[in-house]
C-alpha angles and dihedrals in degrees: 000000000000101000124076094208131060131191109206119194116197130194149080116296091206101049102074111229092014085076094058092113091056092047092049094048091049091049092049093048110115095005095102118049113238094014120113126206130208138168136216131187095205144009113260138143088271086074090067091066091043095056101031115117098019117122095209131030124188111194121196119191144151117272122208115201132158109266092011122178105220112239097025110139123218132184107220136196113252091248091054119100134238124177097278105028093075125047126188093202103042145008119324130215096258090052090052090053091047092048091051091052092048089052090051093247115147106251123198131245102256132220117183128203121192120194115200118240132186121268092246114061116191124206112260144098096243125090119236120261091252091053093048090051090058097038102094094043092049091047091052093048094049092044090052091050092049093049090049091046094055099043111121 
């Protein structure tokens, strides 16, 4: 690992807007010198190895809320939940961070971005029209935050 900062996009690549984190991470890859980008379809212990040693971690994921406006971007507290950070049948993201710390592994400072999606998520690899309309603005806002967050 040569970079100190990682962008991690979470989501499902086959469930339309649920994959917004993956789309955003791929679009941000290479746009910020010294920042790496990765994606994951689910939270598992493999993620511990993927994030260990970074100083900063920017997580981007879909956010399901009642009455959501697809494409709306939120900055969330690390203990907040997005669709993939918490899992009712396995380990969740916060537990991975805690486990890493207990093992003495350097864990990053975490910033989380949730992007609202509609209640109904169709199968497909394409984002909805509403999500596409917000994409460039959300990318610019997250990129600006990352650049500010890694300034010396």
